[in-house]
ZAMARGU-4260 file (C-alpha; in steps of 0.2 Angstrom, whole numbers, plus 5000, padded with zeros to 4 digits):
<rodrens>
0) 5088/5156/4674 | 5100/5155/4659 | 5115/5156/4670 | 5110/5142/4681 | 5117/5124/4678
5) 5106/5113/4667 | 5092/5104/4676 | 5091/5086/4670 | 5077/5075/4672 | 5077/5065/4688
10) 5090/5077/4696 | 5078/5081/4710 | 5079/5063/4716 | 5097/5065/4722 | 5111/5078/4721
15) 5120/5081/4705 | 5138/5073/4704 | 5150/5086/4711 | 5168/5088/4707 | 5182/5099/4715
20) 5193/5107/4703 | 5208/5118/4704 | 5211/5133/4692 | 5229/5140/4689 | 5233/5155/4679
25) 5244/5171/4679 | 5240/5184/4692 | 5235/5197/4679 | 5221/5186/4673 | 5213/5183/4690
30) 5200/5196/4688 | 5195/5190/4671 | 5194/5172/4677 | 5183/5177/4692 | 5172/5187/4681
35) 5170/5173/4669 | 5165/5161/4683 | 5153/5174/4689 | 5145/5174/4672 | 5144/5155/4671
40) 5137/5154/4688 | 5142/5136/4691 | 5157/5136/4703 | 5157/5137/4722 | 5174/5144/4727
45) 5183/5137/4742 | 5192/5149/4753 | 5211/5146/4752 | 5215/5159/4764 | 5204/5153/4779
50) 5218/5157/4792 | 5219/5175/4786 | 5209/5189/4793 | 5198/5199/4782 | 5206/5215/4784
55) 5223/5208/4779 | 5218/5200/4763 | 5224/5206/4746 | 5208/5215/4740 | 5202/5221/4758
60) 5206/5240/4754 | 5196/5239/4737 | 5182/5231/4747 | 5182/5245/4760 | 5182/5258/4746
65) 5168/5249/4737 | 5158/5249/4754 | 5160/5267/4756 | 5153/5271/4739 | 5139/5259/4743
70) 5135/5269/4758 | 5134/5285/4748 | 5123/5277/4736 | 5112/5271/4750 | 5111/5289/4756
75) 5105/5295/4739 | 5092/5280/4738 | 5085/5286/4755 | 5084/5304/4749 | 5074/5298/4733
80) 5063/5287/4744 | 5059/5302/4756 | 5055/5313/4742 | 5044/5300/4734 | 5055/5299/4718
85) 5054/5281/4710 | 5070/5272/4707 | 5069/5265/4689 | 5075/5247/4687 | 5090/5245/4676
90) 5089/5239/4658 | 5096/5221/4659 | 5102/5223/4641 | 5111/5239/4644 | 5130/5238/4643
95) 5139/5236/4660 | 5149/5250/4668 | 5168/5249/4663 | 5181/5248/4677 | 5186/5266/4672
100) 5168/5272/4675 | 5166/5262/4691 | 5182/5271/4697 | 5175/5288/4693 | 5158/5284/4702
105) 5165/5288/4719 | 5169/5306/4714 | 5152/5308/4706 | 5142/5301/4720 | 5152/5311/4733
110) 5148/5327/4723 | 5130/5322/4722 | 5129/5318/4740 | 5137/5335/4744 | 5124/5344/4733
115) 5110/5335/4740 | 5115/5338/4758 | 5118/5357/4754 | 5101/5358/4746 | 5092/5349/4760
120) 5100/5360/4772 | 5095/5375/4763 | 5077/5368/4761 | 5077/5365/4780 | 5083/5382/4784
125) 5070/5390/4772 | 5056/5379/4780 | 5061/5385/4797 | 5061/5403/4791 | 5043/5401/4784
130) 5038/5392/4800 | 5045/5406/4811 | 5034/5418/4800 | 5019/5408/4803 | 5022/5407/4821
135) 5024/5426/4822 | 5007/5428/4813 | 4998/5417/4825 | 5006/5427/4839 | 5000/5444/4831
140) 4983/5437/4831 | 4984/5432/4849 | 4990/5450/4853 | 4975/5457/4843 | 4964/5446/4854
145) 4972/5452/4870 | 4974/5471/4866 | 4958/5473/4856 | 4947/5460/4862 | 4947/5452/4845
150) 4938/5466/4836 | 4952/5469/4824 | 4949/5463/4806 | 4962/5451/4798 | 4974/5461/4787
155) 4978/5452/4771 | 4994/5454/4761 | 4986/5463/4747 | 4976/5475/4759 | 4988/5489/4764
160) 4982/5501/4778 | 4982/5520/4776 | 4992/5530/4789 | 4976/5537/4796 | 4969/5520/4799
165) 4985/5515/4808 | 4985/5530/4819 | 4966/5528/4823 | 4969/5509/4827 | 4984/5513/4838
170) 4975/5526/4849 | 4961/5514/4851 | 4973/5500/4857 | 4982/5512/4869 | 4966/5518/4877
175) 4959/5500/4879 | 4975/5491/4884 | 4977/5496/4902 | 4958/5495/4905 | 4957/5477/4898
180) 4972/5471/4908 | 4966/5478/4924 | 4948/5471/4921 | 4955/5453/4917 | 4967/5454/4932
185) 4954/5459/4944 | 4952/5440/4948 | 4970/5439/4954 | 4968/5451/4969 | 4970/5470/4972
190) 4987/5468/4978 | 4993/5460/4962 | 4985/5474/4951 | 4993/5487/4962 | 5010/5481/4961
195) 5009/5479/4942 | 5002/5496/4940 | 5014/5505/4952 | 5029/5504/4941 | 5020/5513/4927
200) 5024/5500/4914 | 5022/5481/4910 | 5035/5469/4903 | 5030/5456/4890 | 5037/5440/4885
205) 5028/5433/4869 | 5032/5417/4859 | 5026/5400/4853 | 5029/5383/4862 | 5025/5365/4859
210) 5008/5360/4866 | 5015/5347/4877 | 5026/5360/4886 | 5013/5374/4887 | 5005/5369/4903
215) 5022/5367/4912 | 5028/5384/4906 | 5012/5392/4912 | 5014/5384/4929 | 5032/5389/4930
220) 5028/5407/4926 | 5016/5409/4940 | 5028/5400/4952 | 5043/5412/4947 | 5032/5428/4948
225) 5023/5421/4964 | 5006/5424/4955 | 5011/5442/4949 | 5009/5439/4931 | 4996/5436/4918
230) 4998/5422/4905 | 4988/5421/4889 | 4989/5403/4881 | 4980/5399/4865 | 4981/5383/4854
235) 4987/5385/4836 | 4975/5377/4824 | 4989/5370/4812 | 5004/5359/4816 | 5021/5369/4816
240) 5039/5363/4814 | 5049/5360/4830 | 5068/5361/4826 | 5078/5347/4833 | 5093/5351/4844
245) 5103/5339/4832 | 5105/5348/4815 | 5106/5331/4806 | 5088/5327/4811 | 5073/5334/4801
250) 5061/5345/4810 | 5045/5337/4815 | 5027/5345/4814 | 5020/5346/4831 | 5005/5355/4839
255) 5009/5371/4847 | 5002/5386/4857 | 5005/5404/4856 | 5008/5413/4873 | 5009/5430/4881
260) 5016/5433/4898 | 5013/5451/4906 | 5024/5455/4922 | 5034/5468/4930 | 5053/5468/4933
265) 5069/5464/4923 | 5075/5450/4934 | 5059/5440/4931 | 5060/5443/4912 | 5078/5435/4912
270) 5071/5420/4922 | 5056/5418/4910 | 5067/5418/4895 | 5078/5405/4902 | 5064/5394/4906
275) 5057/5397/4888 | 5073/5392/4881 | 5074/5376/4891 | 5057/5371/4885 | 5061/5374/4867
280) 5050/5389/4866 | 5053/5402/4852 | 5052/5421/4858 | 5046/5434/4846 | 5045/5453/4849
285) 5027/5460/4850 | 5024/5478/4852 | 5008/5487/4857 | 5008/5498/4842 | 5013/5495/4824
290) 5005/5477/4823 | 4995/5480/4807 | 5011/5485/4798 | 5021/5471/4805 | 5007/5458/4800
295) 5007/5465/4783 | 5026/5464/4781 | 5026/5446/4788 | 5013/5440/4776 | 5023/5448/4761
300) 5039/5439/4768 | 5030/5423/4770 | 5024/5423/4751 | 5042/5427/4746 | 5049/5413/4756
305) 5036/5400/4750 | 5041/5404/4732 | 5059/5401/4737 | 5054/5384/4745 | 5044/5379/4729
310) 5059/5383/4718 | 5071/5374/4730 | 5060/5358/4731 | 5058/5358/4712 | 5077/5359/4709
315) 5080/5345/4722 | 5066/5334/4715 | 5074/5336/4697 | 5091/5331/4704 | 5084/5316/4713
320) 5074/5311/4697 | 5090/5310/4688 | 5098/5300/4702 | 5083/5288/4702 | 5085/5285/4684
325) 5103/5278/4686 | 5103/5272/4705 | 5098/5254/4701 | 5112/5253/4688 | 5125/5260/4699
330) 5119/5248/4713 | 5121/5233/4702 | 5138/5238/4696 | 5144/5240/4715 | 5136/5224/4720
335) 5145/5215/4705 | 5161/5223/4710 | 5159/5218/4728 | 5155/5200/4724 | 5170/5200/4712
340) 5182/5207/4726 | 5175/5194/4739 | 5179/5180/4727 | 5196/5187/4723 | 5200/5186/4741
345) 5196/5168/4741 | 5210/5164/4729 | 5228/5161/4733 | 5241/5172/4725 | 5259/5166/4723
350) 5269/5182/4721 | 5286/5173/4716 | 5279/5163/4702 | 5266/5176/4697 | 5251/5164/4697
355) 5235/5162/4707 | 5226/5146/4712 | 5207/5144/4714 | 5198/5129/4720 | 5180/5125/4721
360) 5165/5114/4718 | 5155/5112/4702 | 5143/5099/4694 | 5153/5086/4685 | 5142/5089/4669
365) 5148/5107/4669 | 5167/5103/4669 | 5170/5103/4651 | 5159/5119/4649 | 5170/5128/4661
370) 5186/5122/4653 | 5181/5128/4636 | 5175/5145/4642 | 5192/5148/4651 | 5202/5143/4636
375) 5192/5154/4625 | 5194/5169/4637 | 5213/5166/4638 | 5214/5166/4619 | 5203/5182/4618
380) 5214/5191/4630 | 5230/5187/4621 | 5238/5177/4635 | 5251/5165/4629 | 5245/5150/4639
385) 5228/5143/4643 | 5221/5142/4660 | 5225/5126/4669 | 5210/5116/4676 | 5214/5101/4687
390) 5202/5089/4695 | 5206/5086/4713 | 5202/5070/4723 | 5196/5075/4740 | 5187/5068/4755
395) 5179/5084/4760 | 5160/5085/4762 | 5153/5088/4744 | 5139/5101/4743 | 5122/5096/4738
400) 5115/5103/4721 | 5097/5100/4718 | 5091/5112/4704 | 5073/5118/4706 | 5060/5127/4696
405) 5046/5138/4701 | 5035/5123/4703 | 5047/5112/4713 | 5055/5126/4724 | 5041/5127/4736
410) 5041/5108/4740 | 5060/5108/4741 | 5059/5123/4753 | 5048/5112/4765 | 5062/5099/4765
415) 5076/5111/4767 | 5068/5119/4782 | 5070/5103/4791 | 5088/5101/4784 | 5098/5101/4768
420) 5100/5084/4760 | 5116/5075/4763 | 5126/5073/4747 | 5121/5057/4738 | 5106/5053/4749
425) 5088/5052/4742 | 5080/5069/4742 | 5063/5069/4751 | 5058/5084/4740 | 5054/5073/4725
430) 5042/5063/4735 | 5034/5078/4744 | 5028/5084/4727 | 5015/5070/4727 | 5014/5064/4745
435) 5012/5080/4754 | 4997/5087/4744 | 4989/5070/4745 | 4990/5069/4764 | 4984/5087/4765
440) 4969/5082/4754 | 4964/5067/4765 | 4962/5079/4780 | 4955/5094/4770 | 4945/5083/4758
445) 4930/5094/4751 | 4926/5099/4734 | 4920/5116/4738 | 4934/5121/4750 | 4946/5114/4738
450) 4939/5125/4724 | 4941/5140/4734 | 4959/5136/4738 | 4961/5132/4719 | 4955/5150/4715
455) 4968/5158/4727 | 4982/5147/4720 | 4976/5152/4702 | 4976/5170/4706 | 4994/5170/4713
460) 5000/5160/4698 | 4991/5171/4685 | 4999/5187/4693 | 5016/5178/4696 | 5026/5190/4685
465) 5019/5206/4692 | 5020/5200/4710 | 5038/5195/4708 | 5042/5213/4706 | 5033/5219/4721
470) 5039/5221/4739 | 5028/5208/4748 | 5027/5207/4767 | 5033/5191/4776 | 5017/5182/4776
475) 5012/5186/4759 | 5029/5182/4753 | 5028/5165/4761 | 5011/5162/4753 | 5017/5167/4736
480) 5032/5156/4737 | 5021/5141/4740 | 5008/5145/4727 | 5011/5128/4718 | 5010/5119/4734
485) 4993/5127/4736 | 4989/5122/4719 | 4992/5104/4722 | 4984/5104/4739 | 4968/5111/4731
490) 4968/5098/4717 | 4971/5084/4730 | 4957/5091/4742 | 4945/5092/4727 | 4949/5074/4722
495) 4947/5067/4740 | 4931/5078/4741 | 4924/5069/4726 | 4929/5052/4735 | 4920/5058/4751
500) 4906/5064/4740 | 4906/5081/4749 | 4904/5099/4743 | 4903/5111/4758 | 4897/5095/4768
505) 4883/5093/4755 | 4882/5076/4746 | 4884/5079/4727 | 4874/5064/4721 | 4883/5064/4704
510) 4876/5046/4701 | 4861/5036/4706 | 4862/5028/4723 | 4863/5009/4724 | 4852/5010/4740
515) 4833/5014/4740 | 4821/5018/4755 | 4805/5008/4757 | 4792/5013/4770 | 4782/5028/4775
520) 4791/5045/4777 | 4793/5050/4795 | 4794/5032/4801 | 4808/5019/4802 | 4811/5015/4784
525) 4820/5000/4777 | 4835/5002/4765 | 4836/4990/4750 | 4852/4987/4741 | 4850/4984/4722
530) 4866/4974/4721 | 4876/4987/4712 | 4892/4997/4716 | 4892/5016/4716 | 4903/5022/4701
535) 4915/5033/4711 | 4917/5038/4729 | 4905/5035/4744 | 4887/5033/4740 | 4877/5049/4745
540) 4865/5038/4755 | 4878/5036/4768 | 4876/5054/4772 | 4858/5051/4778 | 4861/5034/4787
545) 4859/5032/4805 | 4876/5024/4807 | 4884/5037/4796 | 4897/5042/4810 | 4901/5023/4813
550) 4904/5020/4794 | 4915/5036/4791 | 4925/5033/4807 | 4929/5015/4802 | 4933/5020/4784
555) 4944/5035/4787 | 4953/5027/4801 | 4958/5012/4790 | 4962/5023/4776 | 4974/5033/4787
560) 4983/5017/4793 | 4984/5010/4775 | 4992/5026/4768 | 5003/5028/4784 | 5011/5011/4782
565) 5013/5013/4764 | 5022/5030/4766 | 5033/5023/4780 | 5037/5007/4769 | 5043/5019/4755
570) 5054/5028/4768 | 5062/5011/4773 | 5065/5007/4754 | 5073/5024/4752 | 5085/5019/4766
575) 5090/5004/4755 | 5093/5015/4741 | 5105/5026/4752 | 5114/5010/4758 | 5117/5004/4740
580) 5123/5021/4735 | 5135/5022/4749 | 5140/5004/4747 | 5136/5000/4765 | 5133/4982/4765
585) 5132/4980/4784 | 5117/4993/4785 | 5108/4983/4771 | 5109/4966/4780 | 5109/4972/4798
590) 5099/4988/4796 | 5086/4988/4782 | 5082/4969/4782 | 5078/4968/4800 | 5069/4985/4800
595) 5058/4980/4785 | 5054/4963/4792 | 5049/4969/4809 | 5038/4983/4802 | 5029/4973/4789
600) 5027/4958/4800 | 5016/4968/4811 | 5009/4984/4802 | 5010/4976/4785 | 5000/4962/4791
605) 4988/4974/4799 | 4986/4982/4781 | 4983/4965/4774 | 4969/4962/4786 | 4961/4978/4782
610) 4960/4974/4764 | 4955/4956/4768 | 4941/4962/4779 | 4935/4975/4766 | 4935/4961/4752
615) 4925/4949/4762 | 4906/4949/4761 | 4902/4947/4779 | 4883/4949/4776 | 4882/4936/4762
620) 4892/4924/4773 | 4881/4928/4788 | 4897/4931/4798 | 4902/4944/4811 | 4917/4954/4805
625) 4931/4953/4818 | 4939/4968/4827 | 4956/4971/4819 | 4962/4979/4835 | 4958/4964/4846
630) 4966/4953/4833 | 4982/4963/4833 | 4982/4963/4853 | 4979/4944/4854 | 4993/4941/4841
635) 5005/4947/4855 | 4996/4942/4870 | 4991/4924/4865 | 5002/4919/4850 | 4997/4903/4841
640) 4979/4904/4846 | 4964/4914/4838 | 4950/4919/4849 | 4939/4929/4837 | 4922/4921/4833
645) 4925/4922/4814 | 4942/4921/4805 | 4948/4932/4791 | 4956/4918/4782 | 4961/4900/4786
650) 4977/4896/4796 | 4977/4914/4803 | 4984/4909/4820 | 4999/4900/4811 | 5003/4915/4800
655) 5002/4927/4815 | 5014/4916/4825 | 5027/4915/4811 | 5026/4934/4809 | 5028/4937/4827
660) 5043/4926/4827 | 5050/4936/4812 | 5047/4952/4822 | 5056/4945/4838 | 5071/4939/4828
665) 5073/4956/4819 | 5076/4965/4835 | 5092/4957/4840 | 5097/4956/4822 | 5096/4975/4822
670) 5104/4978/4839 | 5119/4966/4840 | 5128/4963/4823 | 5134/4981/4820 | 5143/4983/4837
675) 5150/4965/4836 | 5157/4968/4818 | 5164/4985/4824 | 5173/4976/4838 | 5181/4963/4827
680) 5186/4977/4815 | 5196/4986/4829 | 5204/4969/4834 | 5209/4966/4817 | 5216/4983/4815
685) 5226/4981/4831 | 5233/4964/4826 | 5240/4971/4809 | 5259/4976/4809 | 5264/4994/4811
690) 5269/5003/4796 | 5288/5006/4793 | 5287/5024/4798 | 5280/5020/4815 | 5293/5006/4817
695) 5307/5018/4814 | 5299/5030/4827 | 5299/5015/4840 | 5317/5012/4836 | 5322/5030/4839
700) 5313/5030/4856 | 5300/5042/4851 | 5288/5045/4866 | 5273/5046/4854 | 5275/5027/4850
705) 5279/5022/4868 | 5267/5014/4881 | 5258/5030/4883 | 5254/5031/4864 | 5248/5013/4864
710) 5237/5017/4879 | 5230/5032/4870 | 5226/5022/4855 | 5217/5009/4865 | 5207/5022/4873
715) 5202/5030/4857 | 5197/5013/4850 | 5186/5010/4866 | 5178/5026/4864 | 5174/5022/4846
720) 5166/5005/4850 | 5156/5013/4864 | 5149/5026/4852 | 5144/5012/4840 | 5135/5002/4854
725) 5126/5017/4861 | 5121/5023/4844 | 5114/5006/4839 | 5105/5003/4855 | 5097/5020/4854
730) 5093/5017/4835 | 5085/5000/4839 | 5074/5007/4853 | 5069/5022/4843 | 5064/5011/4828
735) 5054/4998/4838 | 5044/5011/4848 | 5044/5023/4834 | 5036/5011/4822 | 5021/5010/4834
740) 5020/5028/4838 | 5022/5033/4820 | 5008/5022/4814 | 4997/5029/4827 | 5002/5046/4822
745) 4994/5044/4805 | 4977/5043/4814 | 4978/5062/4813 | 4972/5060/4795 | 4956/5052/4801
750) 4954/5065/4816 | 4957/5081/4805 | 4946/5074/4791 | 4932/5070/4803 | 4934/5088/4811
755) 4934/5096/4794 | 4918/5087/4789 | 4909/5090/4805 | 4913/5108/4806 | 4907/5110/4788
760) 4891/5101/4791 | 4888/5111/4807 | 4889/5127/4798 | 4878/5121/4784 | 4864/5114/4795
765) 4864/5127/4809 | 4865/5143/4797 | 4859/5139/4780 | 4846/5124/4783 | 4840/5130/4800
770) 4840/5149/4797 | 4839/5152/4778 | 4829/5138/4771 | 4819/5135/4787 | 4813/5153/4788
775) 4794/5155/4786 | 4794/5174/4783 | 4786/5183/4768 | 4795/5183/4752 | 4805/5200/4754
780) 4810/5196/4772 | 4814/5178/4768 | 4826/5184/4754 | 4834/5196/4766 | 4836/5182/4779
785) 4844/5170/4765 | 4856/5184/4760 | 4862/5187/4778 | 4862/5169/4783 | 4873/5165/4767
790) 4885/5180/4772 | 4887/5173/4789 | 4889/5155/4782 | 4902/5161/4770 | 4912/5171/4783
795) 4912/5156/4794 | 4919/5145/4780 | 4932/5157/4776 | 4938/5161/4793 | 4937/5144/4802
800) 4939/5131/4788 | 4949/5140/4774 | 4961/5149/4786 | 4962/5139/4803 | 4958/5122/4797
805) 4968/5124/4781 | 4983/5129/4792 | 4980/5115/4804 | 4980/5102/4790 | 4995/5110/4782
810) 5005/5109/4798 | 4999/5091/4802 | 5004/5085/4784 | 5021/5094/4786 | 5024/5084/4803
815) 5020/5068/4794 | 5032/5072/4780 | 5046/5077/4792 | 5044/5065/4807 | 5035/5049/4801
820) 5042/5048/4783 | 5059/5057/4783 | 5066/5049/4799 | 5066/5032/4791 | 5081/5037/4779
825) 5085/5056/4779 | 5100/5063/4788 | 5097/5081/4783 | 5115/5086/4788 | 5121/5091/4770
830) 5129/5107/4764 | 5119/5117/4751 | 5128/5121/4734 | 5130/5140/4733 | 5139/5144/4716
835) 5146/5161/4713 | 5135/5169/4701 | 5131/5187/4695 | 5113/5181/4691 | 5109/5180/4709
840) 5114/5198/4713 | 5096/5203/4708 | 5089/5192/4722 | 5102/5198/4735 | 5098/5216/4730
845) 5079/5213/4733 | 5083/5206/4750
</rodrens>
């Protein structure tokens, strides 16, 4: 990012040096100064009006107007999205909107909003008209079925009936209507038919109702008429619009039914119409005669309405297309104005002296750049005086500035999730670039699985530019953001897989084994060592050995301890770097020194014994290798004596006694000196004479300096000393016990690596070896078995190992990074540096 502060080599190790500056200039140049700072993107402004409510600040009215314009623009964006009109991204090289154009944008968007709303209302009205015509057509078809038994042919819009045809059809309907109704009503009982026929005429209510309410309407019609009605209910084969009671909501397409209700009596008619209205039914007139002419007329009207709909939608789409071409540029201009106004509200304006004051943090290396830019801007604007830039000395918390790139941002994000680094302390993110992938590789070590992970990371990196422009979901966005983490994880998994000599649990055999088998195949065979050393990694002969599990368990367990102690020692050394930076000598001598002595005297000695045991030829010396666990336990249980049959080195018991003595001395050295020194500091401060101002207060008889004030001061000192004591006791207990538990926690490297290897071997042996290669079927069937077995094996590898085991290894490596490593030196209570920069508006807009 060209607008971001320069990223210097080594800047990820610790935050850049930050400086608080004060900018003073005339009030009429406030906007120009803020816009210039936004272009530079290096200054984090401090709120100088913290006690003032937002609605009472200088530019609060301008912000409200800008927000109102933004809401209108969001309405237009939603309209474009609903119509499927793409919003074209703005040209980054195009000139920005002037303040005059921005001021006129409100009226332009208001006019467009009104036109769009009117056109959508017209479109909605016409769609409902067309929907009503369709419903009427379906109702006419139901009427034809009821009156004529469905014998009438469908009349198209182009087929106009002659008067003789209409007269013949009407006579046929009149003669068959009463006969059909009486025949179908026969099942309801003679009394009902008689009552309907006695009046000489039948009433009719016809309409369309949503299918969810059709059964309820039919039941209510029978209940209201006490069974003296006939209801015809027929589903409509196409969804139709249901107008909402709220005119602001769009009508929804729902399944509907057409219905006819025959009854007698005007009172019942009023009741049925009221029930139909309550159930959102639409009532249409349906006459016994003239239906052919009505159907033809409705079809002609429907065709005309559809033409109106097409023209309205085309006009609306053209207007939305022109809006979509400028929408992104308008939004960027409004976001830029909003950011400018927010920043202006952070400044302090002095009306009497006609000047403003701005304060904020910026990297020390960028100070001269800001001064030069402000001076050039003042001369260009024709102001008589240059902008004043003062450096302020402050004890306020400095923000932490750790510039990252696409490569390092994923690793820094893992650290920031735990907590933002404190200003000046060592940043664990720079170590996570190396340590996190390597810990992952120890647990996920396999050349084949690492290669699959490498292909995924390579795909994400290759399509990086295109995927940055896409709207990704939460999970995919997280995976894409960690693409370089996946890349290094894959490389380390492949490297450790080469050391383990495993590719999908199959030994590679890149070099000749240094072991040879002698004897008859199928019997106990002897293994002969040729005296050489396998060039790289584990000899593949161990994969076929009977004591394979014993060997790999011992090897991976010791490797886990070695790397765990090395990483925690690095964490303790980072705490020394922090103490030196903060010039905290007490923490060096009574924090780091006892901690490193305690840790290395026990666990450093354990690592030394591991290497010494590996370096000893126990077979050549005809000795039995000792158990390191028993040795470490005996070091505490029986100091000064050694009970193992064979020693690792001469004088081992004396060395262990000395190390144990150092460990025991380190504990009180870690616990006691800091509280004692804090107590002495308080006594020394209390013995010092009072300043002259406080003496004057005593002479004047101020109650604040009287006995109660002295008691209050002693109480505060007591609280401060108690806090130091409690903190040091907790820290000592946590460090001593945590050293043991954290070292044991690194055994998860061994456990996860063993689980990964065993699962991979299980899938290979049970699926590929037993089913595919072990099949004795004929060639065509054998090929099919191999194909399906390979598909099952590959799916198991993807689902179990590449997804579940991969995620498990990732989380365990993250826990080791956060808890076992970072708690040795990392506070994580810093404040992130967030400069005011227009360049970040694009990211904010995407969010």
